[in-house]
Backbone as CSV, one residue per row, in Angstrom:
resi,resn,N_x,N_y,N_z,CA_x,CA_y,CA_z,C_x,C_y,C_z
1,MET,41.276,117.165,-138.785,42.569,117.142,-139.340,43.629,116.924,-138.057
2,ILE,44.600,116.029,-138.372,45.660,115.815,-137.343,46.943,116.138,-137.933
3,ILE,47.614,117.177,-137.229,48.715,117.736,-137.718,50.129,117.387,-136.882
4,CYS,51.166,116.743,-137.359,52.325,116.564,-136.642,53.232,117.605,-136.775
5,ILE,53.924,118.362,-136.006,54.788,119.428,-136.357,56.038,118.710,-135.785
6,THR,56.985,118.495,-136.720,58.354,117.817,-136.168,59.652,118.049,-136.996
7,ASN,60.667,118.122,-136.317,61.982,117.938,-136.975,62.716,117.274,-136.047
8,GLN,63.549,116.343,-136.728,64.752,115.631,-135.730,65.639,116.194,-135.231
9,LYS,65.806,117.470,-135.460,66.979,118.356,-134.909,66.337,119.468,-134.097
10,GLY,67.005,119.616,-133.001,66.431,120.799,-132.003,66.781,122.161,-132.509
11,GLY,66.352,123.107,-131.910,66.865,124.502,-132.053,66.103,125.118,-133.344
12,VAL,65.051,124.555,-133.933,64.531,125.228,-135.204,63.141,125.661,-135.049
13,GLY,62.701,126.034,-133.677,61.664,126.579,-133.380,60.430,125.773,-133.625
14,LYS,60.549,124.518,-133.418,59.422,123.344,-133.391,58.424,123.686,-132.330
15,THR,58.838,123.771,-131.131,57.697,123.986,-130.041,57.132,125.411,-130.261
16,THR,57.946,126.346,-130.527,57.305,127.619,-130.732,56.374,127.678,-131.969
17,SER,56.643,126.906,-132.956,55.657,126.680,-134.164,54.510,125.969,-133.860
18,ALA,54.683,124.911,-133.018,53.281,124.256,-132.504,52.483,125.129,-131.832
19,SER,53.034,125.811,-130.855,52.126,126.747,-129.986,51.665,127.922,-130.988
20,ALA,52.362,128.552,-131.748,51.944,129.590,-132.621,50.838,129.128,-133.763
21,MET,51.177,127.905,-134.100,50.196,127.461,-135.129,48.811,127.134,-134.504
22,SER,48.867,126.421,-133.520,47.560,126.124,-132.474,46.869,127.522,-132.261
23,SER,47.649,128.520,-131.897,46.990,129.730,-131.521,46.356,130.523,-132.803
24,ALA,47.054,130.352,-133.866,46.649,131.025,-135.154,45.566,130.363,-135.511
25,LEU,45.429,129.285,-135.751,44.236,128.280,-136.208,42.845,128.702,-135.353
26,ALA,43.201,128.883,-133.785,42.169,129.117,-132.922,41.718,130.563,-133.187
27,GLN,42.672,131.413,-133.582,42.273,132.848,-133.845,41.466,132.776,-135.051
28,LEU,41.534,131.853,-135.992,40.806,131.935,-137.246,39.532,131.280,-136.945
29,GLY,39.114,130.950,-135.661,37.921,130.330,-135.454,37.816,128.824,-135.380
30,LYS,39.001,128.218,-135.667,38.919,126.831,-135.545,39.104,126.197,-134.299
31,LYS,38.351,125.162,-133.871,38.562,124.446,-132.739,39.756,123.613,-132.717
32,VAL,40.877,123.974,-131.762,42.010,123.157,-131.854,42.452,122.471,-130.310
33,ILE,42.931,121.290,-130.415,43.504,120.615,-129.453,45.181,120.405,-129.712
34,ALA,45.925,120.795,-128.681,47.288,120.968,-128.843,47.678,119.575,-127.882
35,ILE,48.600,118.762,-128.351,49.106,117.706,-127.746,50.557,117.968,-127.282
36,ASP,51.014,117.904,-126.149,52.451,117.946,-126.023,53.097,116.622,-125.829
37,LEU,53.794,116.168,-126.844,54.417,114.823,-126.613,56.011,114.897,-126.621
38,ASP,56.601,115.951,-126.031,57.983,116.180,-125.725,57.979,116.149,-124.302
39,PRO,58.780,115.337,-123.618,58.741,115.434,-122.214,59.543,116.632,-121.583
40,GLN,60.107,117.332,-122.433,60.422,118.769,-121.919,59.440,119.583,-121.460
41,GLY,58.304,119.292,-122.161,57.050,119.953,-121.620,57.010,121.510,-122.119
42,ASN,57.840,121.834,-122.930,57.776,123.298,-123.440,56.670,123.741,-124.155
43,LEU,55.747,122.932,-124.905,54.729,123.497,-125.360,53.738,123.577,-124.238
44,SER,53.632,122.893,-123.280,52.752,123.194,-122.111,52.986,124.377,-121.453
45,SER,54.158,124.689,-121.306,54.575,125.854,-120.533,54.269,127.201,-121.308
46,SER,54.499,126.977,-122.646,54.341,128.112,-123.526,52.839,128.499,-123.749
47,LEU,51.944,127.661,-123.216,50.465,127.956,-123.283,49.987,128.109,-121.813
48,GLY,51.038,128.154,-120.628,50.644,128.514,-119.475,50.322,127.336,-118.468
49,PHE,50.911,126.424,-118.706,50.767,125.294,-118.020,52.078,124.479,-117.514
50,ASP,52.650,124.940,-116.419,53.978,124.603,-115.840,53.939,123.415,-115.209
51,GLU,52.860,123.108,-114.221,52.702,121.944,-113.389,51.508,121.451,-113.518
52,PRO,51.009,120.768,-114.562,49.661,120.277,-114.675,49.529,119.144,-113.685
53,GLN,48.394,118.889,-113.315,47.960,117.592,-112.571,47.730,116.441,-113.419
54,LYS,47.149,116.605,-114.492,46.769,115.529,-115.552,47.244,115.921,-116.819
55,THR,47.931,114.919,-117.326,48.945,115.008,-118.623,48.663,114.077,-119.478
56,ILE,49.468,114.044,-120.660,49.358,113.003,-121.745,49.943,111.755,-121.287
57,GLU,51.007,111.861,-120.366,51.464,110.623,-119.901,50.598,109.720,-119.082
58,GLY,49.699,110.343,-118.239,48.639,109.686,-117.448,47.711,109.082,-118.323
59,VAL,47.365,109.669,-119.499,46.508,109.088,-120.621,47.238,107.926,-121.364
60,LEU,48.527,108.108,-121.658,49.273,106.904,-122.319,49.456,105.676,-121.544
61,PHE,49.596,105.972,-120.114,49.704,104.836,-119.159,48.416,104.410,-118.620
62,SER,47.217,104.670,-118.932,46.040,104.446,-118.970,45.519,104.728,-117.452
63,GLN,45.932,105.902,-116.851,45.639,106.111,-115.564,44.221,106.975,-115.583
64,TYR,43.919,107.728,-116.809,42.722,108.236,-116.980,42.381,108.505,-118.606
65,ASP,41.296,109.010,-118.893,41.048,109.328,-120.198,41.434,110.785,-120.560
66,ILE,41.717,110.850,-122.057,42.145,112.125,-122.406,41.389,113.350,-122.156
67,GLU,40.078,113.106,-122.134,39.170,114.128,-121.748,39.422,114.835,-120.359
68,GLU,39.876,114.016,-119.436,40.238,114.562,-118.255,41.717,115.375,-118.249
69,ALA,42.460,115.276,-119.313,43.705,115.902,-119.259,43.817,117.014,-120.342
70,LEU,42.715,117.423,-120.692,42.646,118.717,-121.492,42.375,119.967,-120.726
71,HIS,43.225,120.954,-120.899,43.146,122.031,-120.327,42.804,123.372,-121.313
72,LYS,41.907,124.256,-120.776,41.576,125.224,-121.664,42.514,126.344,-121.507
73,VAL,42.840,126.818,-122.906,43.884,128.139,-123.003,42.739,129.138,-123.447
74,ASN,41.946,128.951,-124.391,40.918,130.003,-124.588,39.761,129.189,-125.138
75,ASP,38.745,130.041,-125.764,37.542,129.402,-126.087,37.749,128.468,-127.340
76,ASN,38.705,128.591,-128.005,39.015,127.809,-129.337,40.167,126.868,-129.174
77,LEU,40.859,126.820,-128.044,42.058,126.123,-128.001,42.250,125.506,-126.398
78,LEU,42.311,124.023,-126.648,42.683,123.161,-125.534,44.068,122.559,-125.700
79,VAL,44.685,122.460,-124.523,46.026,121.721,-124.458,45.963,120.497,-123.567
80,CYS,46.721,119.412,-124.017,47.028,118.370,-123.140,48.588,118.195,-122.991
81,PRO,48.743,118.725,-121.732,50.194,119.029,-121.609,51.167,117.866,-121.268
82,SER,52.357,117.778,-120.950,53.315,116.835,-120.619,54.055,117.171,-119.534
83,THR,54.965,116.265,-118.857,55.905,116.601,-118.132,57.168,115.662,-118.146
84,LYS,58.202,115.856,-117.487,59.529,115.013,-117.683,59.206,113.492,-117.641
85,SER,58.033,113.202,-116.850,57.758,111.781,-116.593,57.490,110.883,-117.907
86,LEU,57.194,111.738,-118.855,56.744,111.054,-120.149,58.046,110.510,-120.882
87,GLY,59.265,110.974,-120.313,60.574,110.205,-120.909,60.542,109.015,-120.623
88,SER,59.886,108.255,-119.674,59.875,106.796,-119.441,59.070,106.163,-120.311
89,PHE,58.152,106.753,-121.302,57.268,105.901,-122.142,57.902,104.887,-123.014
90,GLU,58.976,105.249,-123.675,59.634,104.297,-124.410,60.000,103.000,-123.705
91,ILE,60.736,103.201,-122.473,61.069,102.036,-121.777,59.860,101.235,-121.171
92,GLU,58.851,101.876,-120.816,57.854,101.216,-120.195,57.000,100.338,-121.250
93,MET,57.047,100.754,-122.491,56.340,100.311,-123.741,57.074,99.413,-124.552
94,LEU,58.288,99.154,-124.151,59.434,98.449,-124.789,58.826,97.084,-125.409
95,ASN,58.186,96.445,-124.769,57.877,94.989,-125.127,56.113,95.062,-125.229
96,LYS,55.664,95.936,-125.173,54.110,96.018,-125.509,53.765,95.810,-127.095
97,ILE,53.019,94.992,-127.395,52.659,94.623,-128.695,51.662,95.902,-129.084
98,GLY,51.795,96.389,-130.480,51.082,97.500,-130.934,51.623,98.792,-130.330
99,ARG,52.846,98.884,-129.725,53.345,100.029,-129.097,53.360,101.249,-130.072
100,GLU,53.417,101.258,-131.235,53.430,102.254,-132.257,51.936,102.881,-132.435
101,LYS,51.058,102.340,-131.984,49.563,102.803,-132.114,48.937,103.120,-130.835
102,ILE,49.850,103.358,-129.583,49.090,103.651,-128.491,48.457,104.794,-128.409
103,LEU,49.176,105.899,-128.995,48.616,107.203,-129.031,47.184,107.311,-129.895
104,THR,47.231,106.706,-131.004,45.991,106.422,-131.909,45.017,105.903,-130.966
105,LYS,45.055,104.809,-130.307,44.060,104.155,-129.592,43.602,105.161,-128.214
106,LYS,44.648,105.805,-127.829,44.073,106.742,-126.653,43.283,108.134,-127.047
107,ILE,43.786,108.685,-128.097,43.382,109.942,-128.531,42.680,110.278,-129.957
108,GLY,42.787,109.074,-130.635,42.189,109.283,-131.956,40.832,109.740,-132.201
109,HIS,40.138,109.457,-131.242,38.500,109.811,-131.194,38.451,111.350,-131.088
110,LEU,39.432,112.082,-130.592,39.231,113.499,-130.307,38.933,114.259,-131.583
111,GLU,39.258,113.519,-132.682,39.065,114.163,-133.947,37.672,114.594,-134.164
112,GLU,36.716,113.970,-133.624,35.445,114.291,-133.635,35.032,115.477,-132.617
113,MET,35.878,115.951,-131.981,35.702,117.203,-131.098,36.049,118.428,-131.712
114,CYS,36.962,118.412,-132.639,37.662,119.636,-132.964,37.991,119.652,-134.378
115,ASP,38.470,120.824,-135.007,38.779,120.849,-136.279,40.299,120.507,-136.627
116,PHE,41.108,120.765,-135.420,42.503,120.414,-135.601,42.970,119.807,-134.438
117,ILE,44.030,118.665,-134.435,44.754,118.348,-133.289,46.262,118.478,-133.751
118,ILE,47.020,119.323,-133.083,48.388,119.674,-133.303,49.159,118.845,-132.407
119,LEU,50.111,118.062,-133.020,51.009,117.248,-132.260,52.356,117.770,-132.228
120,ASP,52.993,117.980,-130.981,54.313,118.457,-130.984,55.230,117.375,-130.502
121,THR,56.314,117.015,-131.170,57.156,115.926,-130.825,58.331,116.239,-130.325
122,PRO,59.092,115.350,-129.598,60.476,115.419,-129.225,61.349,115.516,-130.331
123,PRO,62.795,116.263,-130.374,63.295,116.504,-131.408,64.413,115.268,-131.700
124,SER,63.655,114.171,-131.829,64.386,112.804,-132.060,63.433,111.986,-132.671
125,ILE,64.042,110.955,-133.193,63.167,109.710,-133.819,63.091,108.669,-132.675
126,ASN,62.056,108.797,-131.660,61.705,107.715,-130.878,60.443,107.320,-130.746
127,LEU,60.091,106.564,-129.838,58.628,105.923,-130.121,57.563,106.893,-129.695
128,LEU,57.449,108.075,-129.163,56.815,109.152,-129.207,56.512,109.857,-130.559
129,THR,57.524,110.104,-131.204,57.617,110.595,-132.618,56.889,109.565,-133.341
130,VAL,57.195,108.322,-133.598,56.592,107.317,-134.227,54.995,107.114,-133.968
131,ASN,54.576,107.203,-132.833,53.350,107.303,-132.410,52.432,108.565,-132.950
132,ALA,53.263,109.645,-132.868,52.551,110.963,-133.417,52.338,110.714,-135.144
133,LEU,53.540,110.274,-135.729,53.457,109.940,-137.151,52.264,108.940,-137.490
134,SER,52.143,107.949,-136.558,51.290,106.908,-136.865,49.696,107.303,-136.825
135,LEU,49.689,108.220,-136.036,48.281,109.103,-135.871,48.012,110.092,-136.896
136,ALA,48.896,110.884,-137.150,48.677,112.093,-137.863,48.341,111.989,-139.347
137,GLN,47.647,112.890,-139.946,47.295,112.821,-141.260,48.286,113.763,-142.180
138,ASP,48.682,115.057,-141.550,49.538,115.787,-142.189,50.877,116.014,-141.403
139,VAL,52.177,116.361,-142.113,53.178,116.602,-141.386,53.714,117.953,-141.710
140,LEU,54.072,118.833,-140.894,54.659,120.236,-141.194,56.034,120.098,-140.557
141,VAL,57.079,120.680,-141.206,58.461,120.554,-140.701,58.963,122.197,-140.717
142,PRO,59.260,122.482,-139.365,59.826,123.924,-139.170,61.422,123.734,-139.452
143,ILE,61.833,124.458,-140.123,63.509,124.479,-140.461,64.141,125.910,-140.331
144,ASN,65.245,125.930,-139.967,65.930,127.192,-140.082,67.074,127.127,-141.051
145,ALA,67.758,128.182,-141.227,68.686,128.168,-142.435,70.132,127.775,-141.940
146,GLU,70.110,126.718,-141.461,71.304,126.221,-140.818,71.491,124.782,-141.393
147,LYS,72.592,124.220,-141.568,72.921,122.822,-142.181,72.312,121.693,-141.403
148,PHE,72.513,121.722,-140.034,71.857,120.661,-139.188,70.382,120.707,-139.335
149,SER,69.695,121.772,-139.362,68.196,121.778,-139.683,67.943,121.074,-141.089
150,ILE,68.643,121.405,-142.043,68.167,120.571,-143.497,68.538,119.161,-143.227
151,GLU,69.583,118.856,-142.443,69.714,117.309,-142.133,68.647,116.724,-141.240
152,GLY,68.082,117.537,-140.472,66.808,117.065,-139.780,65.605,116.710,-140.706
153,LEU,65.455,117.590,-141.672,64.340,117.700,-142.697,64.658,116.453,-143.546
154,LYS,65.867,116.050,-143.854,66.054,114.699,-144.697,65.686,113.544,-143.694
155,GLU,65.975,113.602,-142.489,65.702,112.525,-141.521,64.037,112.322,-141.515
156,VAL,63.340,113.448,-141.429,61.975,113.361,-141.136,61.368,112.666,-142.519
157,LEU,61.835,113.074,-143.696,61.448,112.608,-144.786,61.577,111.013,-144.925
158,ILE,62.865,110.621,-144.554,63.020,109.169,-144.490,62.052,108.409,-143.512
159,THR,61.900,109.151,-142.277,60.886,108.378,-141.251,59.502,108.508,-141.908
160,ILE,59.065,109.508,-142.658,57.711,109.553,-143.106,57.577,108.432,-144.253
161,ASP,58.417,108.267,-145.018,58.491,107.163,-145.916,58.264,105.804,-145.343
162,MET,59.051,105.574,-144.034,58.900,104.239,-143.492,57.551,104.113,-142.637
163,ILE,57.070,105.213,-142.208,55.715,105.114,-141.438,54.756,104.801,-142.359
164,GLN,54.749,105.565,-143.547,53.558,105.434,-144.742,53.727,103.962,-145.189
165,GLU,54.924,103.294,-145.388,54.887,102.000,-145.832,54.556,100.920,-144.834
166,GLU,54.934,101.031,-143.466,54.599,100.104,-142.578,53.343,100.255,-141.641
167,ILE,53.016,101.463,-141.417,51.949,101.690,-140.435,50.826,102.854,-140.856
168,ASN,51.057,103.970,-141.383,50.204,104.898,-141.898,50.076,105.326,-143.360
169,PRO,49.553,104.703,-144.106,49.589,104.898,-145.513,49.025,106.325,-145.668
170,LYS,48.169,106.952,-144.908,47.582,108.214,-145.146,48.432,109.267,-144.798
171,LEU,49.503,108.979,-144.169,50.399,110.168,-143.664,50.886,111.102,-145.082
172,ASN,50.751,112.386,-144.930,50.987,113.233,-145.966,52.145,114.463,-145.522
173,PHE,53.210,114.463,-146.223,54.101,115.511,-146.042,53.692,116.699,-146.686
174,VAL,53.108,117.753,-145.910,52.533,119.114,-146.550,53.701,119.840,-147.066
175,GLY,54.758,119.907,-146.240,55.765,120.935,-146.402,56.782,121.254,-145.235
176,ALA,57.714,122.250,-145.634,58.512,122.893,-144.706,58.330,124.477,-144.743
177,PHE,58.676,124.947,-143.693,58.626,126.585,-143.535,60.015,127.064,-142.728
178,PHE,60.458,128.024,-143.117,61.615,128.601,-142.375,61.168,129.414,-141.222
179,THR,62.027,129.054,-140.111,61.722,129.850,-138.908,62.894,130.739,-138.745
180,MET,62.929,131.869,-137.847,64.072,132.774,-137.374,64.694,133.012,-138.715
181,PHE,64.192,133.274,-139.755,64.617,133.738,-141.009,65.234,135.228,-141.248
182,ASN,66.351,135.333,-141.638,66.844,136.691,-142.046,67.301,136.757,-143.333
183,LYS,66.512,137.424,-144.216,66.704,137.189,-145.700,68.008,138.014,-146.000
184,GLN,68.569,139.049,-145.330,69.868,139.557,-145.545,70.890,138.720,-145.548
185,LYS,70.981,137.636,-144.932,72.056,136.702,-144.626,72.227,135.974,-146.213
186,LEU,73.383,135.836,-146.677,73.778,134.959,-147.900,73.433,133.468,-147.382
187,LEU,73.634,133.013,-146.353,73.474,131.748,-145.834,72.000,131.539,-145.894
188,SER,71.231,132.349,-145.569,69.665,132.028,-145.723,69.233,131.799,-147.176
189,LYS,69.869,132.632,-148.098,69.325,132.362,-149.485,69.826,131.079,-149.998
190,ALA,71.113,130.665,-149.436,71.642,129.466,-150.154,70.899,128.196,-149.475
191,MET,70.506,128.333,-148.221,69.790,127.335,-147.497,68.434,126.976,-148.183
192,GLU,67.664,128.200,-148.606,66.523,128.250,-149.178,66.611,127.377,-150.553
193,GLN,67.566,127.758,-151.253,67.676,127.201,-152.603,68.119,125.654,-152.333
194,GLU,68.694,125.280,-151.382,68.933,123.878,-151.060,67.695,123.177,-150.631
195,VAL,66.753,123.603,-149.907,65.454,123.225,-149.545,64.529,123.112,-150.747
196,ASN,64.590,124.161,-151.539,63.726,123.981,-152.710,64.096,122.881,-153.518
197,THR,65.617,122.734,-153.966,65.945,121.569,-154.587,65.719,120.030,-153.851
198,LEU,65.609,120.021,-152.689,65.686,118.787,-151.906,64.071,118.459,-152.109
199,ILE,63.160,119.420,-151.751,61.617,118.883,-151.663,60.786,119.513,-152.610
200,GLY,61.251,120.531,-153.543,60.595,121.199,-154.433,59.919,122.285,-153.929
201,GLU,59.806,123.557,-154.755,59.435,124.794,-154.408,57.900,124.757,-153.957
202,ASP,57.103,123.623,-154.491,55.881,123.719,-154.110,55.652,122.982,-152.487
203,LYS,56.584,122.560,-152.141,56.529,121.994,-150.662,57.204,122.980,-149.740
204,VAL,57.614,124.115,-150.140,58.178,125.151,-149.223,57.140,126.364,-149.101
205,PHE,56.836,126.521,-147.813,55.834,127.647,-147.774,56.325,128.985,-148.084
206,ASN,55.581,129.833,-148.587,55.987,131.100,-149.084,56.174,131.902,-147.943
207,THR,55.525,131.922,-146.944,55.774,132.644,-145.725,57.089,132.125,-145.084
208,LYS,57.902,133.205,-144.424,58.981,132.859,-143.674,58.878,133.566,-142.372
209,ILE,59.231,132.761,-141.278,58.964,133.243,-139.829,60.183,134.102,-139.719
210,ARG,59.928,135.545,-139.484,61.156,136.344,-139.328,61.647,136.262,-137.832
211,VAL,62.817,136.678,-137.725,63.428,136.614,-136.264,62.699,137.838,-135.523
212,ASN,61.952,137.349,-134.411,61.160,138.335,-133.871,61.265,137.890,-132.171
213,VAL,61.668,138.916,-131.597,61.712,138.745,-130.015,60.350,138.508,-129.267
214,ALA,59.214,139.103,-129.905,57.888,138.835,-129.200,57.589,137.170,-129.091
215,LEU,57.895,136.613,-130.163,57.774,135.145,-130.097,58.387,134.548,-128.936
216,GLN,59.526,134.852,-128.587,60.407,134.242,-127.581,59.728,134.727,-126.217
217,GLU,59.466,136.089,-126.082,58.874,136.443,-124.769,57.516,136.006,-124.539
218,ALA,56.608,135.713,-125.560,55.397,135.164,-125.187,55.615,133.694,-124.760
219,TYR,56.374,132.992,-125.449,56.829,131.530,-125.141,57.323,131.477,-123.694
220,THR,58.135,132.499,-123.215,58.816,132.551,-121.883,57.705,132.800,-120.913
221,LEU,56.833,133.709,-121.324,55.677,134.261,-120.277,54.559,133.169,-120.207
222,GLY,54.467,132.226,-121.062,53.455,131.358,-120.978,52.245,131.862,-121.558
223,GLN,52.123,132.662,-122.582,51.090,133.474,-123.173,51.052,133.059,-124.657
224,PRO,49.922,132.810,-125.350,49.822,132.647,-126.733,50.124,133.933,-127.451
225,VAL,50.950,133.895,-128.454,51.492,135.230,-128.859,50.406,136.114,-129.437
226,TYR,49.120,135.531,-129.765,48.088,136.374,-130.173,47.481,137.106,-128.955
227,GLU,47.757,136.694,-127.856,47.359,137.500,-126.496,48.454,138.399,-126.105
228,TYR,49.531,137.829,-126.175,50.767,138.771,-125.769,51.151,139.950,-126.766
229,ALA,51.217,139.641,-128.016,51.777,140.686,-128.997,51.028,140.370,-130.514
230,PRO,49.672,140.492,-130.411,49.089,139.915,-131.615,49.469,140.760,-132.947
231,GLU,50.072,142.102,-132.725,50.553,142.836,-134.064,51.950,142.648,-134.326
232,SER,52.664,141.754,-133.513,54.159,141.583,-133.790,54.335,140.920,-135.186
233,PRO,55.608,140.930,-135.770,55.795,140.291,-136.989,55.795,138.758,-136.917
234,GLY,56.191,138.185,-135.543,56.039,136.713,-135.607,54.623,136.396,-135.509
235,ALA,53.825,137.142,-134.815,52.324,136.757,-134.901,51.769,136.776,-136.367
236,LYS,52.075,137.736,-137.015,51.629,138.052,-138.428,51.945,137.032,-139.250
237,ASP,53.415,136.549,-139.192,53.860,135.592,-139.893,53.297,134.090,-139.900
238,TYR,52.993,133.827,-138.445,52.359,132.424,-138.078,51.120,132.565,-138.638
239,MET,50.270,133.512,-138.712,48.928,133.700,-139.151,48.980,133.298,-140.522
240,LYS,50.007,133.768,-141.368,50.047,133.645,-142.782,50.379,132.096,-143.056
241,ILE,51.104,131.595,-142.245,51.446,130.121,-142.229,50.222,129.345,-142.206
242,ALA,49.497,129.608,-141.193,48.307,129.095,-140.934,47.240,129.144,-142.035
243,GLN,47.142,130.190,-142.666,46.400,130.396,-143.801,46.857,129.814,-145.094
244,GLU,48.036,129.725,-145.303,48.799,129.057,-146.284,48.386,127.519,-146.213
245,TYR,48.595,126.961,-144.997,48.017,125.476,-144.659,46.578,125.305,-144.916
246,LEU,45.754,126.192,-144.524,44.317,125.868,-144.689,43.985,125.967,-146.267
247,LYS,44.774,126.675,-147.124,44.559,126.726,-148.492,44.903,125.365,-149.167
248,THR,45.729,124.609,-148.388,46.098,123.286,-149.008,44.923,122.306,-148.731
249,LEU,43.926,122.611,-147.774,42.830,121.866,-147.408,41.548,122.355,-148.188
250,SER,41.841,123.568,-148.771,40.799,124.221,-149.390,39.715,124.559,-148.456
251,PHE,40.136,125.009,-147.311,39.360,125.590,-146.332,39.183,127.245,-146.417
252,ALA,40.239,127.734,-147.220,40.310,129.158,-147.234,40.410,129.692,-148.757
């Protein structure tokens, strides 16, 4: 299964979610490959790869095969990192025929090697995001209880509809989940109701990721949260998100 974790707005915990979800599924015994498609390279550094020699941009620019760019995080988790040079992808591929499916051609076969591929995307609708959605089967959208985050969710839904119609009819919006959630705040409750109205309660995950410093500490130190602080609230919350997701697949 290929999962795209995306939101067109930054600051919603998108990359933290991609990292933690990859690690949670690995903890559950699933074979996972995480692909960093954000030129900022934050997913890469969060999993311990700050200056990788072989990266996703080398794969997309046909310098080597994806298998050469996979780095081991632990026995169940591999990551294909990125660097800032990935930012030239859109310009380099501007006039290339079939540019929306380049990622599919380069890494689509990886699905045979693992249970899950997790795609972390830039916080914008660009060619890298379109490539990710053209390859993915499921989309998960992290959001926080702020207005701009909800606007990002609306933009994702519009983009999904366009990709479904033009490129990838199998693309499925699984749902959204709240990050950095503080149930004591009135705004959080109001935003939760707004999201329920927008996409339906069945598309909002029951689990909400609580505000938790261990998530940011693990992210900054380049360690999976399940190695750094496995008993932290953040680790427990993302494990519940992973289990909720698996139930949608009838795996659990």
